[in-house]
C-alpha positions in Angstrom: 66.6 11.5 -36.8 67.0 13.8 -39.8 64.0 15.9 -38.8 65.5 17.1 -35.6 68.5 18.8 -37.1 66.2 20.4 -39.7 63.8 21.7 -37.1 66.8 22.9 -35.0 68.2 24.8 -38.0 64.8 26.5 -38.7 64.4 27.5 -35.1 67.9 29.1 -35.0 67.3 31.1 -38.2 64.0 32.4 -36.8 65.6 33.6 -33.5 68.4 35.4 -35.4 65.9 37.2 -37.6 64.0 38.4 -34.6 67.2 39.7 -33.0 68.2 41.6 -36.1 64.8 43.3 -36.4 64.9 44.3 -32.6 68.3 45.9 -33.1 67.1 48.1 -35.9 64.1 49.3 -33.9 66.4 50.2 -31.0 68.9 52.1 -33.2 66.3 54.1 -35.1 66.4 57.7 -33.8 63.2 59.0 -32.3 61.3 61.6 -34.2 62.1 65.1 -32.8 59.4 67.7 -32.3 59.7 71.5 -32.0 59.3 72.8 -28.4 56.0 74.4 -27.7 56.1 78.2 -27.7 56.2 79.8 -24.2 52.8 81.4 -23.5 52.7 84.6 -21.4 51.1 84.3 -18.0 47.3 84.7 -17.9 47.6 87.2 -15.0 50.9 89.0 -15.4 52.3 90.8 -12.4 51.5 94.5 -12.7 54.3 97.0 -13.0 55.2 98.6 -9.7 55.0 102.3 -9.8 55.8 105.0 -7.3 53.0 106.1 -5.0 51.2 109.2 -6.2 51.8 112.4 -4.4 49.3 113.4 -1.8 46.5 115.7 -2.9 47.0 119.4 -2.3 45.7 120.7 1.1 43.1 123.4 1.1 43.6 124.2 4.8 46.1 123.2 7.5 44.7 120.6 10.0 43.6 122.2 13.3 46.3 120.2 15.2 49.0 122.1 13.3 47.6 125.5 14.4 47.9 124.6 18.0 51.2 122.7 18.0 53.9 124.4 20.0 56.9 125.4 18.0 60.3 125.9 19.7 61.6 129.2 18.6 65.3 129.4 17.6 65.6 132.3 20.1 64.0 129.9 22.7 60.7 131.7 22.6 58.0 129.3 21.7 55.0 130.2 19.5 52.1 128.6 17.6 50.9 129.1 14.1 47.6 129.8 15.7 49.0 133.0 17.2 48.8 134.5 13.7 45.3 133.4 12.6 43.5 136.3 10.9 46.7 137.4 9.2 48.2 136.4 5.8 50.9 133.9 6.7 54.0 133.0 4.7 55.7 129.8 5.9 59.1 129.0 4.6 60.6 125.6 5.2 64.4 125.6 5.1 67.6 124.1 6.4 71.1 125.4 7.1 72.6 122.7 4.8 70.4 123.7 1.9 72.2 125.8 -0.8 69.0 127.0 -2.5 67.7 128.1 0.9 70.7 130.3 1.3 70.1 131.9 -2.1 66.4 132.2 -1.5 66.5 134.2 1.8 67.7 137.5 0.3 64.9 137.5 -2.3 62.3 136.7 0.4 63.7 139.4 2.7 63.1 142.0 0.0 59.5 140.9 -0.2 59.1 140.9 3.6 60.2 144.5 3.9 57.7 145.5 1.2 54.9 144.1 3.4 56.1 145.2 6.8 53.1 147.5 7.2 50.5 145.0 5.9 48.6 142.3 7.6 51.3 139.7 6.8 53.5 137.5 9.0 56.6 135.6 7.8 57.5 132.4 9.6 60.7 130.4 8.8 60.8 126.8 10.0 63.9 124.6 9.8 63.6 120.8 9.5 66.8 120.2 11.5 67.1 118.7 14.9 67.8 121.4 17.5 69.9 119.1 19.6 72.3 118.3 16.7 72.1 121.4 14.5 72.0 124.4 16.9 75.5 125.6 16.2 75.2 125.1 12.4 71.8 126.9 12.3 73.2 129.8 14.4 76.1 130.1 12.0 73.8 130.1 9.0 71.7 132.9 10.6 74.8 135.0 11.3 75.7 134.7 7.6 72.3 135.7 6.2 69.8 138.3 7.1 66.7 136.3 7.9 64.0 138.5 9.5 61.3 135.9 9.6 60.0 134.5 12.9 62.2 131.4 13.1 61.5 128.1 14.7 62.2 124.3 14.7 59.6 122.2 13.0 59.3 118.8 14.7 58.7 115.7 12.6 54.9 115.8 12.9 54.7 119.4 11.9 57.1 118.8 9.0 54.9 115.9 7.8 51.8 118.0 7.9 53.2 121.1 6.2 55.2 119.4 3.5 52.3 117.1 2.6 54.3 114.6 0.7 56.6 117.2 -1.0 60.0 116.0 0.2 62.2 118.8 -1.4 63.5 121.8 0.5 63.0 124.8 0.4 59.2 124.9 0.4 56.9 127.9 0.7 53.2 128.0 1.9 51.1 131.1 1.7 47.8 131.2 3.7 45.1 133.8 3.6 43.3 135.5 6.5 40.6 132.8 6.5 43.2 130.0 6.9 43.0 128.8 3.3 46.2 127.8 1.5 46.6 130.1 -1.4 49.8 128.6 -2.8 52.3 125.9 -1.9 55.4 125.2 -3.9 58.8 123.6 -3.5 62.2 124.5 -4.7 64.0 127.8 -5.6 64.1 129.6 -9.0 66.8 132.2 -9.2 65.5 135.8 -9.5 61.9 134.5 -9.7 61.0 133.0 -6.3 60.7 136.5 -4.8 58.3 137.6 -7.4 56.3 134.4 -7.0 56.0 135.0 -3.3 55.0 138.6 -3.8 52.2 137.6 -6.2 50.9 134.9 -3.8 50.8 137.4 -0.9 48.9 139.9 -3.0 46.5 137.2 -4.0 45.9 136.3 -0.3 45.4 140.0 0.6 42.7 140.4 -2.0 40.6 137.8 -0.2 40.6 139.8 3.1 
């Protein structure tokens, strides 16, 4: 009879000891480890850059020579009508401030070459249905003696060749080669640049 209480007492002490040990293990904080460094992607996304400008044209495509151009005076013409001559093509618009300042300089050059084998063509990029009155007002305010016409979207795309600024000037020699093509206006310098380009084109006659 005495052994039973003794055994009971030993069993109770053993259970309590196990409980205390389990409690310590639960309450012990877990060991913390430093986060792994973030690695850069193996194949990073390449930087997006603007598309390069189209290469410079050497000659105008044949389709542009034969394309009918609506004249501002309603008399249509083609660039092909002037093949065999040095040709100056000026791309302009009535809303373009630099174009307005450029015209007088170009007009001085035009008069210098009136007796030479040179033709001057001015093409506006505007829509004739929407801009007729504005263009006519512009032409009344400036003396623009070029042969004037409306460049449709396809002709604009060909002539401007990825250069989206206005004004633009293209000088073509008697063999149809593009001697020079530039964009923008430089005060008191654009006229001289045009004159030099025409002289260069005439040398190749």
